All heavy atoms as a GROMACS GRO file, in nm:
protein
  546
    1MET      N    1   0.083  -0.119   0.000
    1MET     CA    2   0.000   0.000   0.000
    1MET      C    3   0.087   0.124   0.000
    1MET      O    4   0.186   0.132   0.069
    1MET     CB    5  -0.086   0.004   0.126
    1MET     CG    6  -0.214  -0.064   0.114
    1MET     SD    7  -0.309  -0.024   0.261
    1MET     CE    8  -0.453  -0.106   0.219
    2THR      N    9   0.044   0.219  -0.078
    2THR     CA   10   0.117   0.344  -0.080
    2THR      C   11   0.067   0.432   0.034
    2THR      O   12  -0.035   0.406   0.098
    2THR     CB   13   0.097   0.418  -0.214
    2THR    OG1   14  -0.040   0.452  -0.225
    2THR    CG2   15   0.140   0.331  -0.331
    3LYS      N   16   0.140   0.538   0.058
    3LYS     CA   17   0.104   0.630   0.166
    3LYS      C   18  -0.030   0.698   0.136
    3LYS      O   19  -0.109   0.723   0.227
    3LYS     CB   20   0.215   0.734   0.182
    3LYS     CG   21   0.210   0.809   0.309
    3LYS     CD   22   0.331   0.897   0.321
    3LYS     CE   23   0.351   0.935   0.466
    3LYS     NZ   24   0.468   1.016   0.485
    4GLN      N   25  -0.058   0.726   0.012
    4GLN     CA   26  -0.184   0.791  -0.027
    4GLN      C   27  -0.303   0.700   0.001
    4GLN      O   28  -0.409   0.747   0.040
    4GLN     CB   29  -0.177   0.828  -0.176
    4GLN     CG   30  -0.288   0.917  -0.222
    4GLN     CD   31  -0.274   1.058  -0.165
    4GLN    OE1   32  -0.188   1.088  -0.086
    4GLN    NE2   33  -0.364   1.144  -0.208
    5GLN      N   34  -0.290   0.572  -0.014
    5GLN     CA   35  -0.400   0.479   0.009
    5GLN      C   36  -0.425   0.456   0.158
    5GLN      O   37  -0.534   0.421   0.198
    5GLN     CB   38  -0.369   0.345  -0.057
    5GLN     CG   39  -0.373   0.350  -0.207
    5GLN     CD   40  -0.327   0.219  -0.268
    5GLN    OE1   41  -0.257   0.141  -0.204
    5GLN    NE2   42  -0.366   0.195  -0.394
    6MET      N   43  -0.326   0.477   0.243
    6MET     CA   44  -0.340   0.455   0.386
    6MET      C   45  -0.411   0.570   0.457
    6MET      O   46  -0.465   0.551   0.566
    6MET     CB   47  -0.203   0.433   0.450
    6MET     CG   48  -0.141   0.300   0.409
    6MET     SD   49   0.025   0.277   0.471
    6MET     CE   50   0.004   0.299   0.644
    7ILE      N   51  -0.414   0.688   0.400
    7ILE     CA   52  -0.477   0.803   0.464
    7ILE      C   53  -0.629   0.789   0.452
    7ILE      O   54  -0.683   0.771   0.344
    7ILE     CB   55  -0.430   0.934   0.400
    7ILE    CG1   56  -0.280   0.950   0.421
    7ILE    CG2   57  -0.506   1.052   0.457
    7ILE    CD1   58  -0.221   1.070   0.352
    8LYS      N   59  -0.696   0.797   0.566
    8LYS     CA   60  -0.841   0.785   0.570
    8LYS      C   61  -0.904   0.922   0.541
    8LYS      O   62  -0.843   1.025   0.565
    8LYS     CB   63  -0.887   0.740   0.708
    8LYS     CG   64  -0.839   0.604   0.749
    8LYS     CD   65  -0.888   0.576   0.890
    8LYS     CE   66  -0.833   0.448   0.943
    8LYS     NZ   67  -0.874   0.424   1.083
    9PRO      N   68  -1.029   0.925   0.495
    9PRO     CA   69  -1.099   1.052   0.482
    9PRO      C   70  -1.119   1.116   0.620
    9PRO      O   71  -1.115   1.048   0.722
    9PRO     CB   72  -1.233   1.016   0.419
    9PRO     CG   73  -1.232   0.870   0.396
    9PRO     CD   74  -1.107   0.813   0.450
   10TRP      N   75  -1.146   1.246   0.624
   10TRP     CA   76  -1.152   1.317   0.752
   10TRP      C   77  -1.263   1.265   0.843
   10TRP      O   78  -1.249   1.264   0.964
   10TRP     CB   79  -1.167   1.467   0.730
   10TRP     CG   80  -1.302   1.509   0.678
   10TRP    CD1   81  -1.340   1.523   0.549
   10TRP    CD2   82  -1.416   1.540   0.757
   10TRP    NE1   83  -1.470   1.560   0.541
   10TRP    CE2   84  -1.519   1.572   0.669
   10TRP    CE3   85  -1.443   1.544   0.894
   10TRP    CZ2   86  -1.647   1.607   0.712
   10TRP    CZ3   87  -1.570   1.579   0.936
   10TRP    CH2   88  -1.670   1.611   0.844
   11TRP      N   89  -1.374   1.219   0.787
   11TRP     CA   90  -1.485   1.175   0.871
   11TRP      C   91  -1.461   1.038   0.933
   11TRP      O   92  -1.534   0.995   1.019
   11TRP     CB   93  -1.617   1.175   0.793
   11TRP     CG   94  -1.620   1.081   0.676
   11TRP    CD1   95  -1.652   0.949   0.679
   11TRP    CD2   96  -1.590   1.113   0.542
   11TRP    NE1   97  -1.644   0.896   0.554
   11TRP    CE2   98  -1.606   0.995   0.466
   11TRP    CE3   99  -1.550   1.228   0.475
   11TRP    CZ2  100  -1.582   0.990   0.330
   11TRP    CZ3  101  -1.529   1.222   0.340
   11TRP    CH2  102  -1.545   1.104   0.269
   12ARG      N  103  -1.356   0.969   0.892
   12ARG     CA  104  -1.323   0.839   0.949
   12ARG      C  105  -1.211   0.849   1.053
   12ARG      O  106  -1.170   0.749   1.109
   12ARG     CB  107  -1.281   0.744   0.840
   12ARG     CG  108  -1.391   0.714   0.744
   12ARG     CD  109  -1.400   0.570   0.724
   12ARG     NE  110  -1.517   0.541   0.642
   12ARG     CZ  111  -1.539   0.425   0.592
   12ARG    NH1  112  -1.454   0.329   0.611
   12ARG    NH2  113  -1.648   0.405   0.523
   13GLN      N  114  -1.163   0.968   1.079
   13GLN     CA  115  -1.058   0.986   1.177
   13GLN      C  116  -1.117   1.033   1.308
   13GLN      O  117  -1.227   1.087   1.314
   13GLN     CB  118  -0.955   1.085   1.124
   13GLN     CG  119  -0.887   1.033   1.000
   13GLN     CD  120  -0.762   1.108   0.967
   13GLN    OE1  121  -0.709   1.179   1.049
   13GLN    NE2  122  -0.714   1.091   0.845
   14LEU      N  123  -1.046   1.012   1.417
   14LEU     CA  124  -1.095   1.042   1.550
   14LEU      C  125  -1.089   1.190   1.584
   14LEU      O  126  -1.181   1.244   1.646
   14LEU     CB  127  -1.015   0.961   1.653
   14LEU     CG  128  -1.049   0.984   1.800
   14LEU    CD1  129  -1.190   0.936   1.827
   14LEU    CD2  130  -0.949   0.914   1.888
   15TRP      N  131  -0.986   1.260   1.547
   15TRP     CA  132  -0.963   1.398   1.593
   15TRP      C  133  -1.071   1.498   1.552
   15TRP      O  134  -1.112   1.578   1.637
   15TRP     CB  135  -0.825   1.447   1.547
   15TRP     CG  136  -0.718   1.376   1.621
   15TRP    CD1  137  -0.632   1.283   1.572
   15TRP    CD2  138  -0.690   1.388   1.759
   15TRP    NE1  139  -0.551   1.236   1.670
   15TRP    CE2  140  -0.584   1.300   1.788
   15TRP    CE3  141  -0.742   1.463   1.863
   15TRP    CZ2  142  -0.530   1.286   1.915
   15TRP    CZ3  143  -0.688   1.450   1.990
   15TRP    CH2  144  -0.584   1.362   2.013
   16PRO      N  145  -1.122   1.495   1.430
   16PRO     CA  146  -1.229   1.592   1.400
   16PRO      C  147  -1.351   1.573   1.489
   16PRO      O  148  -1.413   1.670   1.533
   16PRO     CB  149  -1.263   1.564   1.254
   16PRO     CG  150  -1.142   1.499   1.197
   16PRO     CD  151  -1.081   1.423   1.309
   17TRP      N  152  -1.386   1.450   1.521
   17TRP     CA  153  -1.504   1.424   1.604
   17TRP      C  154  -1.480   1.464   1.749
   17TRP      O  155  -1.572   1.511   1.816
   17TRP     CB  156  -1.545   1.278   1.593
   17TRP     CG  157  -1.584   1.246   1.453
   17TRP    CD1  158  -1.517   1.166   1.366
   17TRP    CD2  159  -1.696   1.298   1.381
   17TRP    NE1  160  -1.581   1.165   1.245
   17TRP    CE2  161  -1.691   1.245   1.251
   17TRP    CE3  162  -1.798   1.385   1.413
   17TRP    CZ2  163  -1.785   1.276   1.154
   17TRP    CZ3  164  -1.894   1.416   1.317
   17TRP    CH2  165  -1.886   1.361   1.190
   18LEU      N  166  -1.358   1.449   1.797
   18LEU     CA  167  -1.326   1.496   1.932
   18LEU      C  168  -1.333   1.648   1.939
   18LEU      O  169  -1.380   1.705   2.038
   18LEU     CB  170  -1.188   1.447   1.974
   18LEU     CG  171  -1.177   1.300   2.010
   18LEU    CD1  172  -1.033   1.263   2.042
   18LEU    CD2  173  -1.267   1.268   2.128
   19LEU      N  174  -1.288   1.716   1.835
   19LEU     CA  175  -1.293   1.862   1.833
   19LEU      C  176  -1.436   1.914   1.817
   19LEU      O  177  -1.472   2.018   1.872
   19LEU     CB  178  -1.205   1.917   1.721
   19LEU     CG  179  -1.055   1.893   1.738
   19LEU    CD1  180  -0.980   1.936   1.613
   19LEU    CD2  181  -1.004   1.966   1.860
   20ILE      N  182  -1.519   1.844   1.745
   20ILE     CA  183  -1.658   1.885   1.724
   20ILE      C  184  -1.743   1.855   1.848
   20ILE      O  185  -1.840   1.926   1.876
   20ILE     CB  186  -1.716   1.814   1.600
   20ILE    CG1  187  -1.648   1.866   1.474
   20ILE    CG2  188  -1.866   1.831   1.590
   20ILE    CD1  189  -1.680   1.785   1.349
   21SER      N  190  -1.709   1.751   1.925
   21SER     CA  191  -1.793   1.708   2.036
   21SER      C  192  -1.804   1.812   2.148
   21SER      O  193  -1.910   1.823   2.210
   21SER     CB  194  -1.743   1.576   2.092
   21SER     OG  195  -1.616   1.594   2.152
   22GLY      N  196  -1.701   1.890   2.174
   22GLY     CA  197  -1.706   1.992   2.279
   22GLY      C  198  -1.810   2.100   2.252
   22GLY      O  199  -1.902   2.120   2.334
   23PRO      N  200  -1.801   2.171   2.138
   23PRO     CA  201  -1.903   2.271   2.108
   23PRO      C  202  -2.042   2.211   2.090
   23PRO      O  203  -2.142   2.274   2.127
   23PRO     CB  204  -1.854   2.333   1.977
   23PRO     CG  205  -1.707   2.311   1.977
   23PRO     CD  206  -1.688   2.178   2.046
   24ALA      N  207  -2.052   2.090   2.037
   24ALA     CA  208  -2.184   2.028   2.020
   24ALA      C  209  -2.248   1.999   2.156
   24ALA      O  210  -2.368   2.022   2.175
   24ALA     CB  211  -2.171   1.899   1.939
   25ALA      N  212  -2.169   1.951   2.252
   25ALA     CA  213  -2.222   1.925   2.386
   25ALA      C  214  -2.264   2.056   2.454
   25ALA      O  215  -2.366   2.060   2.524
   25ALA     CB  216  -2.117   1.853   2.471
   26ALA      N  217  -2.190   2.163   2.432
   26ALA     CA  218  -2.226   2.293   2.489
   26ALA      C  219  -2.357   2.344   2.430
   26ALA      O  220  -2.439   2.404   2.501
   26ALA     CB  221  -2.113   2.393   2.465
   27MET      N  222  -2.379   2.323   2.301
   27MET     CA  223  -2.504   2.366   2.238
   27MET      C  224  -2.623   2.288   2.292
   27MET      O  225  -2.729   2.346   2.317
   27MET     CB  226  -2.494   2.350   2.087
   27MET     CG  227  -2.400   2.450   2.021
   27MET     SD  228  -2.371   2.420   1.847
   27MET     CE  229  -2.534   2.422   1.781
   28VAL      N  230  -2.606   2.159   2.314
   28VAL     CA  231  -2.715   2.078   2.369
   28VAL      C  232  -2.745   2.122   2.512
   28VAL      O  233  -2.861   2.138   2.550
   28VAL     CB  234  -2.679   1.927   2.362
   28VAL    CG1  235  -2.776   1.843   2.443
   28VAL    CG2  236  -2.673   1.881   2.219
   29ALA      N  237  -2.642   2.145   2.592
   29ALA     CA  238  -2.662   2.190   2.730
   29ALA      C  239  -2.728   2.327   2.734
   29ALA      O  240  -2.814   2.352   2.820
   29ALA     CB  241  -2.528   2.193   2.803
   30CYS      N  242  -2.694   2.414   2.643
   30CYS     CA  243  -2.756   2.547   2.636
   30CYS      C  244  -2.904   2.535   2.602
   30CYS      O  245  -2.988   2.603   2.662
   30CYS     CB  246  -2.684   2.632   2.534
   30CYS     SG  247  -2.749   2.798   2.519
   31ALA      N  248  -2.938   2.450   2.508
   31ALA     CA  249  -3.077   2.431   2.470
   31ALA      C  250  -3.158   2.374   2.587
   31ALA      O  251  -3.271   2.418   2.613
   31ALA     CB  252  -3.087   2.339   2.349
   32ILE      N  253  -3.101   2.281   2.660
   32ILE     CA  254  -3.170   2.224   2.777
   32ILE      C  255  -3.189   2.330   2.885
   32ILE      O  256  -3.295   2.338   2.946
   32ILE     CB  257  -3.092   2.102   2.830
   32ILE    CG1  258  -3.100   1.987   2.732
   32ILE    CG2  259  -3.143   2.059   2.968
   32ILE    CD1  260  -3.009   1.870   2.763
   33THR      N  261  -3.088   2.413   2.907
   33THR     CA  262  -3.097   2.518   3.008
   33THR      C  263  -3.205   2.619   2.971
   33THR      O  264  -3.284   2.662   3.057
   33THR     CB  265  -2.962   2.589   3.023
   33THR    OG1  266  -2.863   2.492   3.059
   33THR    CG2  267  -2.968   2.697   3.128
   34ILE      N  268  -3.212   2.657   2.845
   34ILE     CA  269  -3.315   2.752   2.801
   34ILE      C  270  -3.453   2.690   2.817
   34ILE      O  271  -3.547   2.755   2.864
   34ILE     CB  272  -3.290   2.795   2.655
   34ILE    CG1  273  -3.165   2.884   2.649
   34ILE    CG2  274  -3.410   2.866   2.596
   34ILE    CD1  275  -3.118   2.915   2.510
   35TRP      N  276  -3.469   2.564   2.781
   35TRP     CA  277  -3.598   2.497   2.796
   35TRP      C  278  -3.640   2.492   2.943
   35TRP      O  279  -3.756   2.519   2.976
   35TRP     CB  280  -3.590   2.356   2.737
   35TRP     CG  281  -3.720   2.284   2.745
   35TRP    CD1  282  -3.826   2.294   2.660
   35TRP    CD2  283  -3.762   2.194   2.848
   35TRP    NE1  284  -3.928   2.214   2.702
   35TRP    CE2  285  -3.893   2.152   2.818
   35TRP    CE3  286  -3.700   2.145   2.962
   35TRP    CZ2  287  -3.962   2.063   2.898
   35TRP    CZ3  288  -3.771   2.056   3.042
   35TRP    CH2  289  -3.899   2.016   3.009
   36LEU      N  290  -3.546   2.456   3.031
   36LEU     CA  291  -3.578   2.451   3.174
   36LEU      C  292  -3.616   2.589   3.228
   36LEU      O  293  -3.708   2.601   3.309
   36LEU     CB  294  -3.458   2.396   3.252
   36LEU     CG  295  -3.432   2.247   3.240
   36LEU    CD1  296  -3.301   2.210   3.307
   36LEU    CD2  297  -3.545   2.166   3.297
   37ALA      N  298  -3.544   2.692   3.184
   37ALA     CA  299  -3.572   2.827   3.233
   37ALA      C  300  -3.711   2.873   3.194
   37ALA      O  301  -3.782   2.934   3.274
   37ALA     CB  302  -3.467   2.924   3.178
   38PHE      N  303  -3.754   2.843   3.074
   38PHE     CA  304  -3.885   2.888   3.029
   38PHE      C  305  -3.999   2.802   3.084
   38PHE      O  306  -4.107   2.853   3.111
   38PHE     CB  307  -3.892   2.893   2.877
   38PHE     CG  308  -3.831   3.017   2.820
   38PHE    CD1  309  -3.711   3.009   2.752
   38PHE    CD2  310  -3.891   3.139   2.835
   38PHE    CE1  311  -3.653   3.123   2.699
   38PHE    CE2  312  -3.835   3.254   2.782
   38PHE     CZ  313  -3.715   3.246   2.715
   39ASN      N  314  -3.977   2.674   3.099
   39ASN     CA  315  -4.086   2.585   3.138
   39ASN      C  316  -4.098   2.563   3.288
   39ASN      O  317  -4.208   2.545   3.338
   39ASN     CB  318  -4.072   2.450   3.068
   39ASN     CG  319  -4.102   2.463   2.921
   39ASN    OD1  320  -4.190   2.536   2.881
   39ASN    ND2  321  -4.024   2.394   2.841
   40LEU      N  322  -3.989   2.563   3.361
   40LEU     CA  323  -3.996   2.533   3.503
   40LEU      C  324  -3.985   2.655   3.593
   40LEU      O  325  -4.042   2.658   3.702
   40LEU     CB  326  -3.885   2.434   3.542
   40LEU     CG  327  -3.893   2.298   3.475
   40LEU    CD1  328  -3.779   2.211   3.524
   40LEU    CD2  329  -4.026   2.231   3.504
   41TYR      N  330  -3.911   2.756   3.550
   41TYR     CA  331  -3.883   2.869   3.638
   41TYR      C  332  -3.939   3.000   3.586
   41TYR      O  333  -3.890   3.106   3.619
   41TYR     CB  334  -3.732   2.881   3.661
   41TYR     CG  335  -3.676   2.757   3.724
   41TYR    CD1  336  -3.598   2.668   3.651
   41TYR    CD2  337  -3.703   2.725   3.856
   41TYR    CE1  338  -3.548   2.554   3.708
   41TYR    CE2  339  -3.654   2.611   3.913
   41TYR     CZ  340  -3.576   2.526   3.840
   41TYR     OH  341  -3.527   2.412   3.895
   42ALA      N  342  -4.041   2.995   3.506
   42ALA     CA  343  -4.104   3.116   3.455
   42ALA      C  344  -4.181   3.184   3.568
   42ALA      O  345  -4.218   3.121   3.667
   42ALA     CB  346  -4.198   3.084   3.340
   43ASP      N  347  -4.205   3.314   3.554
   43ASP     CA  348  -4.282   3.387   3.654
   43ASP      C  349  -4.426   3.339   3.650
   43ASP      O  350  -4.494   3.350   3.549
   43ASP     CB  351  -4.275   3.537   3.628
   43ASP     CG  352  -4.135   3.590   3.646
   43ASP    OD1  353  -4.061   3.532   3.727
   43ASP    OD2  354  -4.100   3.689   3.580
   44LYS      N  355  -4.472   3.285   3.760
   44LYS     CA  356  -4.607   3.230   3.767
   44LYS      C  357  -4.688   3.308   3.869
   44LYS      O  358  -4.634   3.355   3.969
   44LYS     CB  359  -4.600   3.083   3.806
   44LYS     CG  360  -4.528   2.999   3.705
   44LYS     CD  361  -4.518   2.856   3.749
   44LYS     CE  362  -4.438   2.776   3.646
   44LYS     NZ  363  -4.417   2.640   3.686
   45PRO      N  364  -4.818   3.318   3.850
   45PRO     CA  365  -4.900   3.388   3.949
   45PRO      C  366  -4.908   3.310   4.079
   45PRO      O  367  -4.920   3.188   4.079
   45PRO     CB  368  -5.037   3.399   3.883
   45PRO     CG  369  -5.037   3.297   3.776
   45PRO     CD  370  -4.894   3.276   3.735
   46LEU      N  371  -4.895   3.381   4.192
   46LEU     CA  372  -4.907   3.318   4.322
   46LEU      C  373  -5.054   3.298   4.358
   46LEU      O  374  -5.093   3.197   4.412
   46LEU     CB  375  -4.839   3.403   4.429
   46LEU     CG  376  -4.690   3.429   4.407
   46LEU    CD1  377  -4.639   3.524   4.513
   46LEU    CD2  378  -4.614   3.299   4.413
   47ARG      N  379  -5.133   3.398   4.334
   47ARG     CA  380  -5.278   3.392   4.353
   47ARG      C  381  -5.337   3.494   4.257
   47ARG      O  382  -5.265   3.560   4.185
   47ARG     CB  383  -5.317   3.420   4.497
   47ARG     CG  384  -5.272   3.555   4.544
   47ARG     CD  385  -5.304   3.576   4.687
   47ARG     NE  386  -5.239   3.701   4.724
   47ARG     CZ  387  -5.266   3.772   4.827
   47ARG    NH1  388  -5.359   3.732   4.909
   47ARG    NH2  389  -5.204   3.884   4.852
   48GLN      N  390  -5.463   3.509   4.258
   48GLN     CA  391  -5.529   3.599   4.163
   48GLN      C  392  -5.480   3.742   4.181
   48GLN      O  393  -5.496   3.800   4.287
   48GLN     CB  394  -5.681   3.592   4.185
   48GLN     CG  395  -5.761   3.640   4.069
   48GLN     CD  396  -5.756   3.543   3.951
   48GLN    OE1  397  -5.713   3.430   3.965
   48GLN    NE2  398  -5.798   3.587   3.838
   49GLY      N  399  -5.418   3.799   4.079
   49GLY     CA  400  -5.377   3.938   4.081
   49GLY      C  401  -5.240   3.964   4.140
   49GLY      O  402  -5.200   4.078   4.153
   50VAL      N  403  -5.163   3.860   4.175
   50VAL     CA  404  -5.029   3.878   4.232
   50VAL      C  405  -4.931   3.796   4.150
   50VAL      O  406  -4.957   3.680   4.119
   50VAL     CB  407  -5.025   3.834   4.380
   50VAL    CG1  408  -4.885   3.848   4.436
   50VAL    CG2  409  -5.124   3.913   4.462
   51VAL      N  410  -4.818   3.857   4.113
   51VAL     CA  411  -4.715   3.789   4.034
   51VAL      C  412  -4.582   3.805   4.104
   51VAL      O  413  -4.546   3.913   4.151
   51VAL     CB  414  -4.707   3.848   3.892
   51VAL    CG1  415  -4.595   3.783   3.813
   51VAL    CG2  416  -4.838   3.830   3.818
   52LYS      N  417  -4.504   3.695   4.112
   52LYS     CA  418  -4.370   3.700   4.170
   52LYS      C  419  -4.270   3.703   4.056
   52LYS      O  420  -4.270   3.617   3.969
   52LYS     CB  421  -4.347   3.578   4.258
   52LYS     CG  422  -4.210   3.577   4.320
   52LYS     CD  423  -4.191   3.455   4.408
   52LYS     CE  424  -4.051   3.456   4.466
   52LYS     NZ  425  -4.024   3.335   4.542
   53GLN      N  426  -4.182   3.803   4.057
   53GLN     CA  427  -4.076   3.815   3.957
   53GLN      C  428  -3.944   3.821   4.032
   53GLN      O  429  -3.906   3.925   4.084
   53GLN     CB  430  -4.095   3.939   3.871
   53GLN     CG  431  -4.220   3.935   3.787
   53GLN     CD  432  -4.243   4.063   3.711
   53GLN    OE1  433  -4.200   4.169   3.752
   53GLN    NE2  434  -4.313   4.054   3.600
   54GLY      N  435  -3.874   3.708   4.037
   54GLY     CA  436  -3.752   3.702   4.117
   54GLY      C  437  -3.788   3.709   4.264
   54GLY      O  438  -3.869   3.632   4.314
   55PHE      N  439  -3.730   3.805   4.337
   55PHE     CA  440  -3.761   3.824   4.479
   55PHE      C  441  -3.874   3.923   4.500
   55PHE      O  442  -3.919   3.944   4.611
   55PHE     CB  443  -3.637   3.871   4.555
   55PHE     CG  444  -3.532   3.766   4.568
   55PHE    CD1  445  -3.404   3.787   4.520
   55PHE    CD2  446  -3.560   3.644   4.627
   55PHE    CE1  447  -3.306   3.691   4.532
   55PHE    CE2  448  -3.464   3.547   4.639
   55PHE     CZ  449  -3.336   3.570   4.592
   56LYS      N  450  -3.915   3.989   4.394
   56LYS     CA  451  -4.016   4.095   4.405
   56LYS      C  452  -4.155   4.038   4.377
   56LYS      O  453  -4.177   3.967   4.281
   56LYS     CB  454  -3.983   4.205   4.302
   56LYS     CG  455  -4.072   4.324   4.310
   56LYS     CD  456  -4.022   4.438   4.223
   56LYS     CE  457  -4.006   4.399   4.080
   56LYS     NZ  458  -3.979   4.510   3.991
   57VAL      N  459  -4.250   4.072   4.464
   57VAL     CA  460  -4.389   4.031   4.447
   57VAL      C  461  -4.470   4.156   4.417
   57VAL      O  462  -4.465   4.253   4.492
   57VAL     CB  463  -4.444   3.961   4.574
   57VAL    CG1  464  -4.590   3.925   4.557
   57VAL    CG2  465  -4.362   3.838   4.606
   58GLU      N  466  -4.541   4.154   4.306
   58GLU     CA  467  -4.618   4.271   4.264
   58GLU      C  468  -4.763   4.234   4.244
   58GLU      O  469  -4.796   4.123   4.206
   58GLU     CB  470  -4.564   4.326   4.131
   58GLU     CG  471  -4.427   4.386   4.141
   58GLU     CD  472  -4.381   4.443   4.008
   58GLU    OE1  473  -4.438   4.402   3.903
   58GLU    OE2  474  -4.292   4.526   4.009
   59GLN      N  475  -4.847   4.335   4.265
   59GLN     CA  476  -4.989   4.317   4.238
   59GLN      C  477  -5.016   4.368   4.097
   59GLN      O  478  -4.973   4.476   4.059
   59GLN     CB  479  -5.071   4.395   4.340
   59GLN     CG  480  -5.217   4.360   4.339
   59GLN     CD  481  -5.287   4.416   4.460
   59GLN    OE1  482  -5.233   4.502   4.529
   59GLN    NE2  483  -5.406   4.368   4.487
   60THR      N  484  -5.089   4.289   4.019
   60THR     CA  485  -5.118   4.329   3.881
   60THR      C  486  -5.232   4.428   3.878
   60THR      O  487  -5.299   4.451   3.978
   60THR     CB  488  -5.153   4.205   3.796
   60THR    OG1  489  -5.268   4.143   3.854
   60THR    CG2  490  -5.039   4.108   3.790
   61LYS      N  491  -5.256   4.486   3.763
   61LYS     CA  492  -5.362   4.586   3.748
   61LYS      C  493  -5.499   4.526   3.774
   61LYS      O  494  -5.587   4.591   3.830
   61LYS     CB  495  -5.357   4.648   3.609
   61LYS     CG  496  -5.235   4.734   3.589
   61LYS     CD  497  -5.234   4.798   3.454
   61LYS     CE  498  -5.108   4.879   3.438
   61LYS     NZ  499  -5.100   4.940   3.307
   62GLU      N  500  -5.520   4.400   3.735
   62GLU     CA  501  -5.649   4.336   3.761
   62GLU      C  502  -5.673   4.320   3.912
   62GLU      O  503  -5.782   4.336   3.960
   62GLU     CB  504  -5.658   4.199   3.694
   62GLU     CG  505  -5.647   4.200   3.545
   62GLU     CD  506  -5.504   4.168   3.500
   62GLU    OE1  507  -5.432   4.098   3.573
   62GLU    OE2  508  -5.467   4.215   3.392
   63GLY      N  509  -5.566   4.288   3.985
   63GLY     CA  510  -5.578   4.272   4.128
   63GLY      C  511  -5.604   4.403   4.199
   63GLY      O  512  -5.676   4.409   4.298
   64GLN      N  513  -5.550   4.513   4.149
   64GLN     CA  514  -5.573   4.644   4.208
   64GLN      C  515  -5.714   4.690   4.180
   64GLN      O  516  -5.778   4.755   4.262
   64GLN     CB  517  -5.473   4.746   4.153
   64GLN     CG  518  -5.332   4.723   4.201
   64GLN     CD  519  -5.234   4.818   4.134
   64GLN    OE1  520  -5.270   4.890   4.041
   64GLN    NE2  521  -5.110   4.814   4.180
   65ALA      N  522  -5.768   4.657   4.063
   65ALA     CA  523  -5.903   4.701   4.026
   65ALA      C  524  -6.010   4.629   4.109
   65ALA      O  525  -6.118   4.683   4.130
   65ALA     CB  526  -5.927   4.676   3.879
   66ARG      N  527  -5.982   4.509   4.156
   66ARG     CA  528  -6.079   4.432   4.234
   66ARG      C  529  -6.095   4.483   4.376
   66ARG      O  530  -6.191   4.452   4.442
   66ARG     CB  531  -6.039   4.285   4.237
   66ARG     CG  532  -6.054   4.222   4.103
   66ARG     CD  533  -6.021   4.077   4.109
   66ARG     NE  534  -6.024   4.024   3.974
   66ARG     CZ  535  -5.972   3.910   3.938
   66ARG    NH1  536  -5.911   3.836   4.028
   66ARG    NH2  537  -5.978   3.868   3.816
   67LYS      N  538  -5.998   4.554   4.429
   67LYS     CA  539  -6.005   4.602   4.567
   67LYS      C  540  -6.109   4.705   4.587
   67LYS      O  541  -6.156   4.779   4.518
   67LYS     CB  542  -5.870   4.658   4.610
   67LYS     CG  543  -5.775   4.548   4.646
   67LYS     CD  544  -5.653   4.606   4.709
   67LYS     CE  545  -5.570   4.498   4.771
   67LYS     NZ  546  -5.456   4.548   4.841
   0.00000   0.00000   0.00000
């Protein structure tokens, strides 16, 4: 076999896949983090007319109008 025949194409070698795996894993982790932030930790109403945003609890306009 000549040296030209022994060289594998790039997709059959290990190094390109090792270099691609780091950024690909970061992208998957970022997508999971964004999904969790929107679905599990979104600002939800505590009771009718009150919303908690972070540490701050505010009364909404509908809740003020009912008083």
